[in-house]
N, C-alpha and C positions, 0 to 999 in steps of 0.2 A: 502501374507499379512504380512505387517510389523508391529509388536507389540512388546513390551517389549524391553530388552536390545538388542543392535545391535550386529552382529558379528564382528564389527570393533570397539567395546568397547565404544561406545557413551553411556553415562549414561542415563537411561530413565527419562523422564520429565512428569509431570502431563498433561492430556488433559481432559478439562471440558466438557465431552460429553453430560452432562444434559442440556446445554444451546446451543450446536452447531447445533442440528437438521440436522445432515449430515449422510453420510454412516458409518456404524460400521467398526470396525477392524483399527481404526486409531492408528499410532504409533507416539509417541512424544519423542524427545530426546534433551538434553543440548548439545549445541555446543559453543565452545570457540573461541571468535574473537582473532586476533593476539595480541591485547593489554590486553588480559585477560577478557574482558567483556564476561559474561555469557548470551548467546542467547537461544531461543527455536525454535524448528522446529517441525512440524507436517506433517506426510505423510499419505494420504489416500490410500485405496487399488488401485492396478494398474489397468489401463484400457488397452484394446487392441490397442489403437490408439497412445498411449504415456502419457506423464505427463505434466500438466500445472503448472508452477511455479507461484504462487500467491504472488505478491509483495504488502502487505497492505499500506494503508495510515497512516498518523499520527494519533495517538491515538488507532490505531487498534491492532488486535491480531488473533491468528490463527482461534479461534472459531467462529469469526464473519463470516468467509466465509463457514461454514458448509452447508448452504443451496446451495451455489454456487458449492461446492464440489459434492452435490447430482445431480445437474443438469448436471455437466460435466461427472459425472459417467454415467448417463443416455445417454449421447452422445458418450461415449466410452473412456473417459480420466481419469487417475488418477490425483491427485492434491497433491502439497507440499505448506505449507504456513509457514510464518515465523514472529517471534516477534523480530522487530528491538531493538537494544539498547535503553533504556529509556522508553519502553512501553510493554504491555502485562505482561507476567511473567518474561521478561529479566531483567537484572540488570537496575536499575534506577538511576538517578543523586543521588550522596551522599548528596548534600546540600538540595535537595527537591525532593521527589519520585513522586510528582503529577505534575511536570514541564517537559515539554519537552525540552530537552537540549542537543545539541551538540556544539562543538567549530567549527567544519568544517565538510562538508558533506562527506568528504574523509573517516570519521569515518563509514559511511554506506558502503562505498566501501570495507572495512575490513569486515564488516558483510556478503556482498555478497560473498566474497572470502571464508569465513569460511563455509557458507551454501553450496557453490558450492562443496567444498571438501568433506562435509558430505553427499551430495546427491551422489555423485560419489562413496564414501564408502559404502553407503547403496545399491548401485545398482539399484537407482530409474530408472525405465524403460525410455528408449528414444525411439523416438525423444522427445525433450523438447519443450515447448511453454511457452510463457510469457503473463501474464496478470499483468499491473502495475496501481494500482489505486492511484490517488491523489499524495501524497508525494512519493509513490511507483512508480509512474510513472516518477518521476524525478530520483530516484534511478535505476529504470529499464532502463531508456534511457542511463544513465552513464554506466551501466553494459553491454549494447550492444556495446557501444564504447570501453569498456575494453575487449571485446571479448567473452561475454557469449554466449554460444553456443545453440541457439534456432532456430527452423525452421520458426517461425513467431511470431509477438507480437501484443498484443491489449493492448491499454491504454484506462482508463475510467477516465474521468476528471483529466487528468495528470497535475501535478503541475509544468507547464513550465512558469508560471508566476501567481502572487498572486493578487487578487483583494483587492483594498483598496479604501476607500471613498477619494475623492479629497483632502480634507484638511489633512488627514493623509499622503496621498502620497506626498504632498507637503512638509512635515516636516520630512518624514521618514529618509532622508540621515542625516540631523542634529541631530535627536534624536539617530539613531543607531551610528552615529560617535562619540557622547558624551557619550554613554552608558558605553564604556570601561574606559575612563579616570575618569568618575564619579563614577565607581564601580557598574553600573547597569546591567551589562551583563547577571547576573544571576537572574534578576527580570523578572517578566512577562511582556510580550510586551504589548504595549498600547491596551486597549479594551478587553484583555483577563485577566485570573485570575484562582484561584483554581477551580478544577472540581465541577460542580453541575449538578444534572441530567437534561436532556433536557426536554422541553415542546413540544408537538406535534405541537401545534398551532404556535410556534415560530420558529420551526426548519428549517434549510436550506438544509437538507439531502434528504428527501424523501416526496413525497406526499401521501404515503400509510401508513395508520394506523397500519396495520398488520405487516409490515416490521419494522416500527418505533418502535413498541412494541416489536419485536424480538430483536433488538439492545438494547433497554433500559432494557430488561430483563436480559440480560447478565451481564451488570455492576451492576445492582441491586442485583442480585444473587451471584455475585463474585466481590465485590468491589475492590479486588487487580488488576482487569483489567482496571479500569477507569484511566483516565489521564486528567489533566487540560490544560491549555494554554501553549503556547511556551515561552521560554525565548527570551530577545532581542538578545542574541547571536545566538540563533537558527534561529530567523527571518533574522538577517544579513546573516548567513550562506546560508539560503534558497533562499534569493534573488540573492546572489552571484552565487550560483549553477544554478539557472534558467537562468540567463543572460548567463552564460558560455555555457548551453547547447543549447540555441537559436543561438549561434554563431557558432556552430559546424555544419558540413555537416550531412545530414541524412544518417544512416546506410543503407547499401545495403541489405535491408531485408523487405519482406511482412508485412504490418503493418496496423491496423485500430485505429483510435482514436475516442472515442464515448463521447459526453457531452450532457447534457440535455439543452433544451432552456431556463430553469429557473435557470442556474448556477450562484451561488453567492459567491464561494469561490475561485476557481482558475479563470484564464483569458481565456475564449473561443477564444478571437482574437488571443492569442499568440499560442494557440494550432493549430487553422486554419492556421495560417501563417507557422507554423512548417510543417504542413502536406501538404501545397501546394508545398513545396520544397523537399517532400519525393517521389522520382520516383516511388516507390512500395507501397506507402501510400494511405489510404482513410480517408476521415474525415465525420463523421456521427453525425447528430444531432437528438436527440429524443425529439420530441415536447412535451412540458408540463412536462419534467423530471427535477428533481433538481440534487444535486451532486452525489448521490449514485445511478447511473443508474443501477447497479446490484442489487439494493434492492428497487426498485420502485414497482409502481402498476403493476399487472400482465401483461398487454399489452405492457407497456413500457419495463418491465424487459425482456419479452419475445423477443422483437425486438433487445434488446442489445444482449442477449445470442445467438441468432439466428445468427447474423452478426459475432459475435466472433468465433462461431463453424463453420460457413461457411468457414471463412479463415483458421482456424486450418484444417479442412477436406481437404482443397485444397491442403495442404502442409504435410499431414501425410503420 
């Protein structure tokens, strides 16, 4: 069981167990990226089949996946999750802590490298498996191309394309192209802004009130976890990375990608296209589900988890 200071000298970090609703015995540590950015990592107790690396989406944090950690533990897997730069309890942008901001997605590659080193130093049990959600799906796919050693990968609503309304898509090149010269790269992207609590009736994440309340309760109890919209620079970097990933060949790795039929945030067509060219890949649609297929109504959530565990078990 991994708790407290690590034998490799990683400083312990807080873990907000009161809102995670996951297995006990979590260890959390600060990890420094190559450029000095302080990140946070949480590791749940080991499972007999191996460990799942949970790559969260934009705005997310380790505690959000406490219930998922419990499900994976019941299936025989430990789990590790991460706070990327700019979110959770990791270092935030100096100009505005409630804005998602990077200059280039290569910054997240630095984060992956730092977390990989920490996982090795802690001796997190292998084999490793990957779940990448939304933005974490883009970071995770890039990590596979960079040589992340996992037996199999699962992506839930991966950000391999971003949905935009037609009029915004028509002007995005102009807006993002001018944001730098006009000094708006560190401004909120169009239609986004500072953090404000979600309303269930208007949310695009889940159809399940219990899971919605679970997520809302976390940021209400610990406001430091909350994050608002992305910057224009982040959006430009995200679109650039998504396009680059779509142009790359599929990794030689067993994989499943799962999306909800009511997805409104990422582009399901891009995901389906990517998976059609993935020789060891499978594309699955959960009928009636929205963006958070791991935090959906019980039957939809169970289908998602069953498909992921089935894949991992086949390669454990």
